N, C-alpha and C positions, 0 to 999 in steps of 0.2 A: 460373386463375392471374392474379394481379394484375401488370399490366405497368405500367412507369413511364409516366406521362403525358408529353405533349409539352411542357407547360407546368407549372411548379411552382405548387403553391397549397395553401391550407389545405384540410382535408377535414372536413366536418360530417356527422353521422349522425342519422337519425331513425327510430325503430322504431314500427310499428303494432301493434295487438293480435294480429295473426296471425302475427308473427315476421318480417314484411317490413322490411328495413332500406333506406333510401334514403340516398344519399350526394350531397353537393353541396359546391362550393367556398365557398359562403357559407351562413350561417344563413337558409333559406328563410322560416322562421316560428319560433315559440317552441318547437316540439317538437324542433328540431335543436340538437345540442351538438357541441363541438369534439372530433373524434376524434384528429387530430394536425395539428400546426402546421407550415407551410413556414418553415423557418429560412434559406432560401437568399437572402432579400432583407433580412436583418436587419443588414446592414453600415452602416457610417457613411453618413448621408445617404440611407439606403433610405426609400422612401415606402410605408407600409402603408395599406391602404385602411381607411377607417373604416365600420363598418356601421351603417345606419339602424336605429332602433328600430322595433318593431312598429307604434307609433302613427304614425310618419313614413311607413312603408310604406303604411299603410291611407289616410292622408290623400292621398298622392300617387296611389294607385290610384283613389280616388274622383274626384279631380281629373282623372285621365287619361281616365276614362270619360265624365265630364261634359262635357269639352271636346274629346273626340276626339283625344287626343294618346297617344303611345306611352308606356306606364309606364316602360320603361327610359330613355327620353329624359329624363323628369322626374327620375328617379333621378340620372342623370348631371350634369344642370344643378344639381340641389340639392347634390350633393357638391362640384362645382366652386365654387359660389357661397359655401357656408357650412361645408363638411365635415360636414353634417348637424347643425349647431349652430343650434337654434331661437332662441337668445338672441344670435346674432352681430350686430355692428353695425360697419360698415365705417367708416374714416377719413372718408369722404365723406358718411356718414349713411345708407347702405343698411342695412336692418333684416331680420333673421329668415332663415328657412331659404332663401328664394328671393332674398334680398338685394335688397329693393325700396326705391327712394327713395319717400318720403311722396307726392310729387306723382303719381308713376306708380301707387302703391297706391290713391290716391283715384280716379284715373281708371278703374281696373279693379275697383272695387267695395268697397274697404275703407272703412267709415264713419268719421266723426269728423273732427276737424281738430285741428291742433297736437299737444298732449300726448295727447289722446284717440286720435288717428289713429295715433301711434307706439305707444300701448299696444295697440291693436287689431292693429297689424302684428306683434306678438309672438305673437298667437294663431296656432297652427298652421294651423288650418282656414282662416282668412281670409287668411293669408300665401300658403299653398299655391294657394288658388283664385285670388287676384289674379295670382300669378306665372304660373299655368297660362293664365289668360285672356290675359295679356300675350303669352306665347309663341304661343298660337293665333292672335292677331291678327297677329303678326309673320309667322308661317308663311303666312297668307292674303295678306298684303301681298307676300311674296317668292315667291308661287306654289309653296310647299313646298320652296324651297331652304333646307335645313337649315343650311348654313354661313353663309349671310347672316342667317338667323334668329338664330343664335347670336351673330354679330358684332353685330347690331343690340342684342340683349339686354345685351351687354357694353359696347359703346362708344356706343350710341344710334343711332337712325335717321338723324339727321343726319350723323353720321360716315360711315355707309355711303352715303348719297347723295352726299356731297362726294367719296367715293372712286369715284364712277362706278358705284354699285351693285356694288361689289366689297368684299372684306374690307379694312377700313382697314389702312394700313401702320403699325400700332401693334404693338410686340412683344408687350404684354400681350394684346391682343385675338387676335392669331394664335396665340399659345400657349393661350389660352382655347379657341378653336374647335378646335384640334388636339387638346387634351387630352379635351375632351367627346366629340368624334367617336371617339376611340380607345376611350374608356370604353364608350360606347354600343355601338360594333361589337363589342367583346369580351363585353358582357353581364356585366361584373363583379359587379353587385350584384343582378342579377334572374334568376330562373329562369322563362322563359315558360311559360304554361300549355300551349302546344302541344307542349312537350318530351315525347318518348316514353321511357318507361323500360321496360327489359326484365327478364324474371323467368327465373331458372333454378332447377332443383331442387337438393336436397341432394346431395353436399356443397356448401357455400355458395361462391359465386363472384361476383366483380363483373363486371358487364357494363357497359362505358362507352358514353357516347352519342357526342359528337363532341369529345372532349378536355375539358381543365379549364377550359372557359369557361363557358357558361350551362347545360351539361348536368347532368343528375341521374343517378346511378347507382343501380341497385337490386339487392338481394340477397335471395333467397328460401331459406329454411331453417327448421327448428324453432328456437324461441326460445333454447334452450340453446346450439345450435351457433352462432347468430348472436353471442351474447354472447361465446362464446369466441373468435370471429373478432374481435369489437371489442377484446377484451383483448389479443389478440395484436399490435395495432397501437397500443396506447396508449404513448406515449413519455414516459418520466420524465425531466424535465430533470435535468441533473448538478447535484450538490450543490455550493454555493459553498464555496470554501476560505477 
């Protein structure tokens, strides 16, 4: 029996060759497709999560491994910084997915100067690597204090120092730190590799992990039954009048 989850979310499904269906609140990879969409947060002013492309996920995963950072943290920072827009440029001149200022990017490995440097900053691999290097350096500087690391990434190390090694009393920075910490803790965009999925036999049934956060659900049955199950949950949007 499918029980209502504690938190509403979209549900994506992926099938393997043996008829195993895995369900997740986000598209874990290219094999996942939308099964049904949560319409509860579509009201005026509602904020919908933007999903990173497979290329962005791969770049962040490689950088996380290279610089010993948590993949989910990099995802959360990238979302807050640019909304996963690799071409984003801020009014202050920060560029790319990780929104790096040219001087910072140069310090953390992006080659070139002036126009060449800005062009290189738009390269996904260079932008992510430099941003990850910067985060790693900040985490080392603040002894793993994630909130101070994020505050410094947003407002600068000088602002954190002037605040007495606390989060500066800037509304933008406090909101930034709070938003990333919430997204990171909820695991909105990532399904950790350690997540355990459960298998049940026919008739098909869903077994949930830990709610609609980073968990993945799995369903075991023959392909025909699984497809019938999927069709039973396909929601056809109402026709426009």
